[in-house]
C-alpha positions as CSV (number, residue, x, y, z in Angstrom):
1,X,-14.8,68.1,-42.0
2,X,-14.2,65.4,-39.4
3,X,-11.6,63.0,-40.4
4,X,-11.1,59.6,-38.7
5,X,-7.6,58.9,-37.5
6,X,-5.7,56.4,-39.6
7,X,-5.7,52.9,-38.4
8,X,-2.4,51.2,-38.6
9,X,-3.3,47.6,-39.0
10,X,0.2,46.3,-38.2
11,X,0.1,48.2,-34.9
12,X,-3.3,47.0,-34.0
13,X,-2.4,43.4,-34.9
14,X,0.7,43.7,-32.8
15,X,-1.2,44.9,-29.8
16,X,-3.8,42.1,-30.1
17,X,-1.0,39.5,-30.4
18,X,0.7,40.9,-27.3
19,X,-2.5,40.7,-25.3
20,X,-3.2,37.1,-26.4
21,X,0.4,36.1,-25.7
22,X,0.2,37.7,-22.2
23,X,-3.1,35.8,-21.6
24,X,-1.6,32.5,-22.7
25,X,1.5,33.1,-20.5
26,X,-0.6,33.9,-17.5
27,X,-2.8,30.8,-17.9
28,X,0.3,28.6,-18.3
29,X,1.9,30.1,-15.1
30,X,-1.3,29.5,-13.1
31,X,-1.6,26.0,-14.3
32,X,1.9,25.2,-13.3
33,X,1.5,26.8,-9.9
34,X,-1.8,25.0,-9.2
35,X,-0.4,21.6,-10.3
36,X,2.6,22.2,-8.0
37,X,0.3,22.8,-5.0
38,X,-1.7,19.7,-5.6
39,X,1.3,17.3,-5.9
40,X,2.3,15.5,-2.8
41,X,-1.1,15.6,-1.1
42,X,-1.8,12.3,0.5
43,X,-5.3,13.2,1.5
44,X,-8.5,12.2,-0.3
45,X,-12.1,12.8,0.5
46,X,-13.9,9.5,0.1
47,X,-17.5,10.6,0.9
48,X,-19.5,13.5,2.2
49,X,-22.8,13.5,4.1
50,X,-24.6,16.8,4.3
51,X,-26.2,16.9,7.8
52,X,-27.7,20.4,7.2
53,X,-27.1,23.2,4.7
54,X,-24.1,24.4,6.9
55,X,-22.9,21.1,8.4
56,X,-21.5,18.0,6.9
57,X,-19.5,14.9,7.8
58,X,-16.5,14.1,5.6
59,X,-14.8,10.7,5.3
60,X,-11.2,11.4,4.6
61,X,-8.4,8.9,3.7
62,X,-5.0,10.1,4.9
63,X,-2.2,7.6,4.2
64,X,-3.4,4.3,5.8
65,X,-6.0,6.0,8.0
66,X,-9.6,6.7,7.4
67,X,-10.9,9.7,9.5
68,X,-14.5,10.9,10.0
69,X,-14.6,14.7,10.4
70,X,-17.6,16.8,11.4
71,X,-17.5,20.2,9.7
72,X,-19.5,23.3,10.5
73,X,-18.8,26.9,9.4
74,X,-16.8,27.7,12.4
75,X,-15.5,24.4,13.7
76,X,-14.0,21.1,12.6
77,X,-13.9,18.0,14.8
78,X,-12.6,14.5,14.4
79,X,-15.4,12.1,15.1
80,X,-13.6,8.9,14.7
81,X,-10.5,7.3,13.1
82,X,-9.8,3.9,11.8
83,X,-6.8,2.1,10.3
84,X,-7.4,0.9,6.8
85,X,-6.7,-2.6,8.1
86,X,-9.6,-2.3,10.6
87,X,-12.0,-1.5,7.9
88,X,-10.6,-4.3,5.6
89,X,-10.3,-1.8,2.8
90,X,-8.1,-1.8,-0.2
91,X,-7.4,1.0,-2.6
92,X,-9.6,-0.7,-5.2
93,X,-12.6,-1.0,-2.9
94,X,-12.4,2.7,-1.9
95,X,-12.3,3.8,-5.5
96,X,-14.8,1.4,-7.1
97,X,-18.5,2.1,-7.2
98,X,-19.8,-1.5,-6.7
99,X,-19.4,-1.3,-2.9
100,X,-18.2,2.2,-2.0
101,X,-17.2,3.2,1.5
102,X,-19.8,5.7,2.7
103,X,-20.2,7.9,5.7
104,X,-23.5,6.2,6.6
105,X,-21.8,2.8,6.9
106,X,-19.1,4.2,9.1
107,X,-21.6,6.2,11.2
108,X,-23.3,2.9,11.9
109,X,-20.1,1.2,12.9
110,X,-19.1,4.2,15.0
111,X,-22.5,4.2,16.9
112,X,-22.2,0.4,17.5
113,X,-18.7,0.9,18.9
114,X,-19.8,3.8,21.3
């Protein structure tokens, strides 16, 4: 006769509780670690223009500067740089959607300047 081993429900519940507690602790540590890495960054991507599937132009705000960067899989290059004063931007205009700052508008200004 085959007999099944006895299941100790208290032992099983303890093991499940331990695994769940370990999972919660791991998620909490990861969240704290990722939040710590993100604080203090003074760089924000304002807009992205996909030129091709592997190439794009990003408009990045760093402090009081707005920088246009060309990005390909193996290379990154600064295309142009403006002071926020030159573009007559304010924090609210960059973040609002009624007249957003776009890569296209700055590419036109960049071409006109060159």
